[in-house]
N, C-alpha and C positions, 0 to 999 in steps of 0.2 A: 692323280695325287701329286702334289709338288715334291720335288727332291731338293737335297741340299745344293745341287748344282743350279737349280732354278733360283734359289735364294741368292746364291753367289752372283748369278748373272744380273738379277734385278738390282742388287746392292753394288754391283761393279767391283766385287772383291773376289778373292779365291775361295774355293770350298774349304780350304784349311782355315782361312780367317773366319768363315761362318762357324765352323766347328769350335774354334777357340772362343768366340763370343758366346755361343750357346752353353759352353762348358765353363764360362767365367774364368778362362785361362789367362792369367796375368803375366805369364812368363815372357810373352812377346808384347812389345809396346804397340798400342793402337790408339788412334785419335778418338776423341769423343764423337766426332762427326762420323767416323767409320762405324763405330759401335751402334750409333743411332740409325744409320742406314741399314745395317744388318737387321736390327730388331724391327724396323719399319717394314722391311721386305718379308720377314718371317710372319708378321701380323697380316700383311696384305695377301700373302699367298696361303695363309693358314697352314704353314708347314709344321708337321709333327714327325717325330721319329717313327719309323715303320712299326715298332713294337707297340705303339699305342694307337693304332688305327681304330676307327670306329667299328669296323667289323669284328676285330678282336675284342674290343670293349663290350660289344653287345653279347658276344659269345660268353665272355667271362661273367657278365652280369646275370645272365639267365641260367647259368649252371652253378651259381653260388660263388662265394669268395673264399679264398684261403684264410685260415685262422690268422696267419701272420700278415695278411694283406686285406684288412677289412674294407668294406665299402666306404668310399669317401665322397663327401658332398661339399659343394661350395655355395656361397651366398653373395649376391651383389646388392648392396644397400642403395637406397635413393635418399641422399642427404644433400642439403644445401650448404650447411656449415661444417662443423667438426664431425668426424666419422661416427662417433658414438654419442652425439648430442640429442638426437631426436628420439624421444621415448616411444613414439608410435611404431617406428620401424624396429627399434630394439625389442619391443614386446613381441612383434612378429618373429624376429630372430630367435627370441627366447623359446617360443613355442616350437619353432622348427628344430632347434638344438635339442630340446627335451625329447621330441619324438625320435630324432636321429640316434641319440645316445641310449634311449630306451632299448633299441635293437642292437646296441653294441657297435654302432658305426661311428664315423668321425666327421666333423666339419673341418675340412682341410684348409679352407681359405674364406676370408670375409673381405670383400673389396667394395669400393664405391664406384658408381658410374663415372665419376670424375677421374679416379685413379686409372681406370681402364682406357682413358683417352690417350694415355702414354703407351705407345706401341711396345716398349720394352716390358712394362708392367703387364700388359695384356698377354704377351707371349709367355713370359716367365710364370704367370699365374697358372697356365695350363701345361707347363713342362711335364708335370706328373699327371696322369689321367685321373679324372673324377667320374663317378658313376652318375651324378646328376647335379643340377644347379637350380636354385630359385633366384629369380630376379624381381626386384621390387620397384622397377619403373620401366617405361618403354625405352629401349636402348636405340642408339643410332643404328641405322640399317647395316653399316659395315661391321660394327661391333657385334650385332646380333647374328649376322651371318657367320662371322668368325667363331662365335660361341657355339653355334649349331654344328660347325665342323669338328669342334673339340670334344663335345659331349652329346650323346644321343638323347638325353632326357632333360628337359627344361620345364619348369612350372613358373608361371608369372603370378605376382601379387598385384592384381588390378592393373595389368598393362594393356596396351593396344595391340599386342602381338596376337593375332587370331589363329595362328597355326600351332599354338601350344595351349595346354591347360592353363586356366587362370582361376585364382581364388579371389573373390571380390565381394563388394557390397554394392547396393543400388544407390549411387550418388544422388540421383534425381529424387528418389523416394525419401532418402534421409533428409535432404534439404526441405522437401515438402512437409515432412513430419515436423521439422523444427519450426517452420513458419506457422503451421497449425497450432502447435503448442503455444507459441508467443501470442497468436491471435486469441486463443482461448483464455490466456492470462490477461487479456484486455489491451494489449499493445497494438496500435494501429499504424504507427509510422516506423516501419521495420527496415533496417539497412542490412547490407551484406558485405563481408570482408573475406577476400580469398583470392589466391591465384595471381596471375599477371594481367595487367591492363590490356595488353595487346590480344590476348586470346580469352578474355573474360567471358564473352558472350557465347563461346563454344563450350564452356565448362558445364558439365552435367549438374553440378551443385548450383551454379548460378541459374541455370534454366529451371531447376526445381524450385528455387527461391522465387524467380520471376513468375512462373506459372501459378505458384501458390498465392502470390499477391493478387493476381488476376482472378483466380478461382474464388477467393474470399472477399473480393471487392475492396482490397486495400490500396492505398495510395503508393505510387512508385515515384521516386525522385532519384535521378542519377547522382545527385550529391551525396546520397546515402550509400552508394556503392564504392567501396575502396579496394584497391589492390594491396595485397600483403607481400607479394613476391616470395612467399614462404620464408620470410626473413623477419625475425622479431623486431629488430631495430627499425627496419623500413616500415613495418606494420604500425609500430608505436608512433613513428613520425607522421604517418598519414592521419592517424586519429587526432594528434595534436593540431594538425593543419585544419581538420574538419571542425574542431572545437573553436579555433581562432576565427574561422569564417562563420561560426554559429550554424553549422550544418549537421549537428548531431541529431540523429533520430531518437525515437523513444526506446528502441532496442536494436541490438546488432546480432545477427546470426553470423558466426565466424567459422570458416570451413576447416578449422583445425583447433584442437584444444590448446596446443602450444601457442598459437597466435592469439587465441582468446584470453589466455592468462596474461599475455603481454598487453592486451587491450584493458583488462581489469587493472593492471598495474598503472597504466597510463591514465586512466580515468581517476584512479585514486590520487595520483600526483596532481591532477588538475582540479581536485576537489569536487569531482562529479560523483554523486552518490549512486551506488549500484545496489538494488535495482530501482530505487525510488525515482531517479532521474533518467538513467539509461540502463536497461537490462542487457545482459550479455549471455549468449548461448553458444556452446562450442560443438565440436564433432570429433568423436573417437573414444572418449573416456580413458585417457591415459591416467596412470596411477596418481600423479601429482594433482590432477584436477579437483580431487575431493579435499585437497589441503589449501587451495587458493583462497583468497580473501575478497569476497565471500566464496564459499564452495561453488564450483561451476556447474550449472545445468548444462547437459550435453546430450548428444545422440550417442548412445553407448554402442560400440562395435565390438564384436568378439575377436579382438586383435590377436590375443595369444593363440586362440583357436585357428586363426588364419594361417599361422606358421605350422601348426600341427596338421591341418588339412593339406597344406602344400606338401609336407613331407610324405604323407600317405598317398597323395596323388603321384609323387615320384616313385614310391615303392610299387604302386600298381602298374605303372608303365614298365618298370624294370622287370616285373614278374610276368609281363606279356600282354597287358591291356593294350589292344591296338584299335580301340574305338576312336571315332573322330574327336578332335580337340574340343574341350568343353569348358564352360564357365561355371564354377561352383559358387553360387551366391549365398552369402551368410546373412542372417537377419540382423536388424538394428532396432533399437527401442529408445524412447525418451527416458532420460534419467534426471528426475527433478531435484534441483538443489536451490540454494538461496540466491543465485545471481539473476533469477527471473521471478 
């Protein structure tokens, strides 16, 4: 286990300086460069005060918590824009908080993957021990390893970390289900919007879309496949470009309700009637999707329950569940509205 002297050596400062930085002591002047070096060393070494070691945390967790020191949990959001702008992740967070507070526990921090790229933020987030954390995306290896050193119990929401429990839905089946619905509604020229261009073909949703087209004997045209970069403005821009090039299909399956609502808005601005000229189908069933114009047909996911299930998976681990890491897959269903 790293010591304060290890941190000092790596940062090329004295142990006293490390102590001052960790305790936010402003009595002595330090340059920003020195402070940054210390926090970077702390994050790299995974340094923690001895009183919050993982062995002590595990002992505390399994014997219960003091009334004045209730169990505390953290959450790491996966967002591309503002911290609280994506209703999909906020609904998961809401379910997680509901279950945590139902037991009288606390959510002690909510961070984003972007925030944790800052070594100072990463280290300060875990200055006080937490009993468990849920993560809503696949973290960088260094960040994930640091997190594992700080808290013994982590549950992922649909991540690629296979050494922790994950709560997920079947991306491939959800996309296949969407294309089947559109095909049954009579649409034959079906496009896909989602993800980043560079890794589109490794996406499970894209593969579900592509396989469904093949299975149902439907035409595939690469011009009907657009990247969204999970950014509404970028997504709307790509749809406008497809319209100008006369590359619009009969229907779009969009791999996120938030992006799909942006597509609806763009088609409305362009004077393209939905669903008469182009149908639009989303994925997730966020609350606002039923209020879009027209109301959005979507693949409904139990997103609030995903947070609740993640909380209960953490509780089970804390109480002694030592079975191998597992994936808890929740079901999805087609929710028909007016956009198709």
